[in-house]
Structures are given as structure tokens and as C-alpha cells.
C-alpha positions in Angstrom: 79.0 107.0 88.6 83.1 106.8 89.0 84.8 106.8 85.7 88.8 105.7 86.3 91.1 105.9 83.6 94.2 103.7 85.1 97.0 103.3 83.0 97.6 100.1 81.6 94.3 98.8 82.3 90.9 99.3 80.4 89.0 102.4 81.3 86.4 101.5 84.5 83.0 103.0 84.9 81.6 102.2 88.0 78.0 102.4 88.6 77.4 99.6 91.6 79.3 98.5 94.4 78.4 95.2 96.0 79.6 94.3 99.3 79.3 91.0 101.5 78.0 91.9 105.1 79.6 89.6 107.7 83.3 90.0 107.8 83.3 92.9 105.3 81.1 95.8 106.6 80.3 94.0 110.0 81.7 91.8 113.0 79.4 89.1 114.4 76.4 90.6 112.7 77.0 94.1 114.1 77.7 96.9 111.7 81.2 98.0 112.1 81.9 101.7 113.1 81.7 104.4 110.8 80.4 102.1 107.7 76.8 103.7 107.7 78.0 107.0 107.1 80.3 106.1 104.5 78.1 103.7 102.7 75.6 106.6 102.8 78.3 109.0 100.9 79.0 106.5 98.3 75.4 105.9 97.5 75.3 109.5 96.6 77.8 108.3 93.5 76.8 104.5 93.0 74.1 102.0 93.6 74.8 100.3 96.9 74.0 96.4 97.2 74.7 94.4 100.3 74.5 90.6 100.0 74.7 88.2 102.8 74.0 84.7 104.1 72.7 86.7 107.4 74.4 84.4 109.5 73.2 86.6 112.5 69.9 87.5 111.2 71.0 91.0 112.0 71.2 92.5 108.3 67.9 94.2 108.1 68.5 95.8 111.6 71.7 96.8 111.1 71.5 98.1 107.7 68.2 100.1 108.0 69.7 103.4 108.0 71.9 102.9 104.7 70.7 103.8 101.5 71.1 100.2 99.9 69.5 97.5 98.4 69.8 94.1 100.5 69.8 90.8 99.4 69.7 87.8 101.8 71.1 84.4 100.1 68.9 81.7 99.8 71.2 78.9 99.1 73.5 76.9 101.8 76.5 77.7 99.4 76.2 81.4 98.5 79.2 81.8 96.1 77.4 80.9 93.0 74.2 82.9 94.4 76.8 86.2 94.7 78.2 85.5 91.2 74.5 85.3 89.6 73.9 88.6 91.5 76.7 90.4 90.2 76.0 88.9 86.6 72.6 90.5 86.9 74.2 94.2 88.0 76.7 94.0 85.0 80.0 92.8 86.6 81.7 95.4 84.0 80.2 98.3 85.7 80.5 96.7 89.5 83.0 96.9 92.0 83.0 94.1 94.7 84.3 94.1 98.4 84.5 90.7 100.5 86.4 88.5 102.5 85.5 85.0 102.7 85.6 82.1 100.4 81.9 82.5 99.0 83.1 85.9 97.8 85.8 84.5 95.4 83.6 84.4 92.4 82.0 88.0 93.1 85.5 89.4 93.2 86.9 87.4 90.1 83.9 88.6 88.2 83.6 92.4 89.1 85.4 94.9 87.4 87.0 95.8 90.5 87.4 93.0 93.6 88.4 94.3 96.7 89.7 91.9 99.7 88.9 93.5 103.4 91.3 91.8 105.8 89.4 93.2 108.7 89.0 91.7 112.2 87.5 88.6 111.0 90.6 87.8 108.5 90.0 87.1 105.0 90.6 83.6 102.9 93.7 83.2 100.6 91.2 82.3 97.8 89.4 85.4 98.2 92.8 87.4 98.3 94.0 85.7 95.1 90.8 86.8 93.4 91.1 90.4 94.5 92.3 93.4 92.5 93.4 95.2 95.7 93.8 94.5 99.3 92.9 96.9 102.1 93.3 96.5 106.0 90.1 97.6 107.0 86.8 98.6 105.0 86.7 102.2 106.2 90.0 102.3 104.0 88.2 100.3 101.1 85.4 102.6 101.4 87.4 105.5 101.2 88.7 104.4 97.7 85.5 105.3 96.2 85.5 108.7 97.8 88.8 109.5 96.9 89.1 107.3 93.2 92.7 108.8 92.9 93.9 106.3 95.5 92.4 103.5 93.2 94.4 105.1 89.9 97.6 105.4 92.0 97.6 101.7 93.4 96.3 100.1 90.3 98.4 101.6 87.7 101.0 100.0 85.7 
């Protein structure tokens, strides 16, 4: 669990982190370098959930060494399915990281929504839904391993 007392915001107590797969922690179905180690470190303090449409069919093999729970979307349009998933976790104690249009609702609903502008790029709608924007997923994951960075960026 991570507790954040951010001046100008309600106190955040995070228990979960929910991540999109393709475009966020993977490119073309291949996990980005360094993500596995970072997520395994984060799994010591937060429950890690990876949710994906699994466009490339690689999420099971790519994430087999990550201490996480995987969810593969069953609906063609996944934004509402991602929203239902985060509602089931408890959005007030969940951080979400994504980059695409189908991440907009989860980024809006999460206690903390982070947009990654990685190698796939990101949608403007997702950008507008996020609380914070990072250049790459490693920078985004490091925020949870060094939570004072979140305080410094999000304080009023």
C-alpha cells in the first residue's frame, strides 16, 4: 500500500495498480525492457493488474514472470470492460496507467490516472483524462517506487 498526502488533494491510499498492456508496458506485443523488474518490485507494495485486448496474443507468455493478475478483454470495444474492472477493484484505491482511447474511462475513474507517451504514442482523449503524463513506462513505474515524486508533481 502507498499513502500519499498531496497538498491540495484528498489523501490517496493506493492498494492496486492497473496497467494497459500494448502501447503502455509493451510494444507490438513485446514487453518493454525493464518493465518486468519494475513491476515485480511494485508488486511488493501494490497488487498489480494487467488488462489487455491482447491484440498480438502474447500477454500470457510476456507476463509469465511478473507477479500480477492478468485480464484479457472479451468485448471488441474494451473501454467499458476496463471501467467495470477498475470499479471491481475499487477505483478510490487504484492507480491506472494507459495510453489509448480505450484507457480513457479507467484513467478518469482511477484515484490516480497516468498517461504514458511511449513509442506507440498516446491519444489526446487519454491525455485529457489523466492526472499525470510521463514520457515512458519506466519513469511512470518509478513514481510508485519513489512516491514523493508524485507528491512533488501533483501538489497545488
